[in-house]
C-alpha positions, 0 to 999 in steps of 0.5 A, a space after each residue: 638419554 633417560 627421559 627421566 622415568 619415575 624411580 619408585 614406580 606404583 607398586 614398588 617396595 622401597 626395597 625394589 627402589 634400592 636395588 633398581 638404584 644399584 643397578 646402575 652401578 652393575 651398568 657402570 662396571 665396564 668388562 673386557 668389551 668396554 674397554 675396547 670401546 672409543 673414549 667418545 662412547 664411554 664417555 656418553 655412555 657415563 653421562 646417560 647413567 648420571 642422568 638416569 640417577 640424577 633424574 631418579 633423584 630428582 623424583 625421589 624427592 619429589 614422590 614424597 609431598 604430593 602422597 601425603 596432603 599433609 607434606 604441603 607447598 615444599 619449594 626448592 625449586 626442582 622438578 614438579 613432584 611427584 608420588 612415593 609410596 609410604 612407608 609402614 608404621 614400624 617403630 616402638 612407639 607401637 609396642 609400647 602404646 599396644 602396651 598402654 592399651 592392654 593395661 588392665 581397666 580402670 574400675 567403671 563402677 562400683 558394687 557396695 555389695 561386694 567388700 571392701 570395693 572401696 578400696 578397691 577401686 582405689 588401689 586399681 586406679 593408682 595401679 593403672 595410672 601408674 603402670 601408664 605414667 611409666 610407658 608414656 615415660 618409655 614413649 616419650 623416650 623412644 621418640 626422643 631416641 628416634 629423633 635422635 637416629 633421625 638426626 645422625 642419619 640426615 647428617 650422614 645424608 648431607 654429608 653424600 651430597 658434599 661429597 658429590 657436588 665437589 666431583 668434576 665429573 659429575 657436574 660434567 655430566 650435568 652441565 650437558 645432559 640437565 642444567 637446561 631441564 632443571 635453569 639450576 648449576 651443578 652446585 645450585 641442584 644440589 643444595 636444592 637437594 639438601 633443602 628440600 631434604 631438609 624441609 620435608 625433615 622439619 617440616 613433615 617429620 619433625 613438626 609431627 615427632 614434637 606433636 607426638 612427643 608433647 601430646 606424651 607428655 599431656 597423656 602423662 599428667 592424665 595419668 596424674 589425674 587418674 592417681 589422684 582420683 583413687 583419694 577422692 573417695 573412701 567409705 560413705 556413711 552405709 553401703 549405699 554412699 561413698 565419701 568424696 573429697 571435692 576439695 582434692 579432685 578441685 585441686 587436681 583438675 586445676 592443676 591438670 588444666 595448668 599443666 594442659 595450659 602449659 603444653 598448649 604453649 609448646 604447640 606452635 602454629 601449623 608450619 607456612 599456615 600463612 602460604 596456604 590455601 582454603 583447602 589445604 588448612 582444612 586439610 591440615 586441621 583434619 589430619 591433626 584431628 582426633 588428638 590436637 585441634 588448630 585454629 583455622 585463622 591463625 592456624 595455632 594447635 592446641 590439645 583437643 579439649 572436647 572430652 574434658 569439657 564433657 567430664 563432670 568435675 563432681 558427681 551429682 552432690 558433690 559439689 562445693 568445700 569439703 567432703 560429702 556423702 554421695 550415693 553410688 549411683 552418682 558415683 559410678 555415673 561420674 566415674 564412668 564419664 571419668 574413665 570415658 574421658 581417658 578413654 578418648 585420650 589413649 584412642 587420641 595418642 595412640 590415632 597421632 601415633 599412625 601419623 607419627 611412627 608413618 612419617 618417620 618411616 617413610 624419611 627414614 625409607 628416603 634417607 636410605 634410598 637417597 644415600 643410595 641413589 647419591 652413593 649410585 653417582 659416587 660409584 659412576 664416576 670411579 667407574 669412569 675413570 678408572 676404565 
C-alpha cells in the first residue's frame, strides 16, 4: 500500500506534478494481461491507486501553507500541512507596473537659466500624472480580471469535487485505506478538501488581491495630487523666484489625505488576527511592509504614510494663504521631496505586487494540479468499472 509520499517534492515543477498525477491514470489502464487477474487483485490495485491519489491531494494542499509564512493557521481537519513550491510571478500586473516604472521621470528642479523652465515643468508634471493615472486604471482592471478568472476556476474545481464525492467505488476504496488515517468519513474528507481550498483562496490570494486593488487606488489618488501640484506654481517676480499658490496645494493635500482616510476604512484587519501568536503577528506585519502598516494590537491595516508625513506641504517661504514669491532654491528642495514621496509610493506598490502576483500564480498552479488529481481519481473509477 502507498505510504503517502509527498507528491510535489522539492525541486519539481508544477508541470512535473501534473505529469506525475496523470501517471496514475496510465497505471490504471489495464492491459490484456491485467484482465486475466482475479477481481480481488484488480480491486486491490484500484484501491491502492485511489489511496495514492487521495494522499497526494492531502500533500498538495498541505504544502502551500508552510511555504509561505503569511499563509497562516488554515484549519480544515486534514493532515499536517507540508510544503509547496510557489508559482512564479507572471501576471500582466507586473507588465503594467514596469510601464509605470519606465515613465519619463518628473523634473526634480527648475533651472532658471533655461527659457520657459516653469512651463516645461508644469507640462511634464501633468503629462506624467496623466500617464500614471491611465496605467493605474489599467492595473485595477487587470486585478479585477484576474479575480474573475480565479473565481471561475475555483467554481470549476468545486464542481469536480462534487462529482468525485458521488462516486461509490472511490468511497469504498477510501473507507478501506484512508478512513482510519484521516478520522473522516468520505463525505467529510471532501468537505475538508473544499474548505481548505476556500480558506487558501479567501485568506491568501483574495486577501492580497483586495489590498493590491486598494493600493492601485491609493496611487491613482497620488497622481491627482501630482497633477494639481503643477497648478500651484507660476512665474515669479524675476528669474530667481517662482510664484507659489499655497491655497491650491493646501487643498490638494487635504483631498489626498481625505482619500487615504476613506481607503483606509476599506482595508480592514488581518484575517484571524486574534488567533495568531505574537510571532505570527510580527510576520504578517513584516509581510505587508512597506506598502502597509499593521496595528499590532488590533491587526488593523492602513497605508504606510511615512513618506507623506516626511514631505513638506509647501516650500520654505510658501506657507500661509494666497500666493507668495518663493526663491528657486527653496522650491527645488520642496520639489525634490515631493518627487521622492511619489517614488516611494511607486516602489511600495511594486514591492507589494510581487507578493500579490506570487499568490495569484501559486493558487492558479494549485488549482490546476488539484483539478488534475481529482480528475485522475474519477478516471481510476472508470477504468476499474470497465474491466
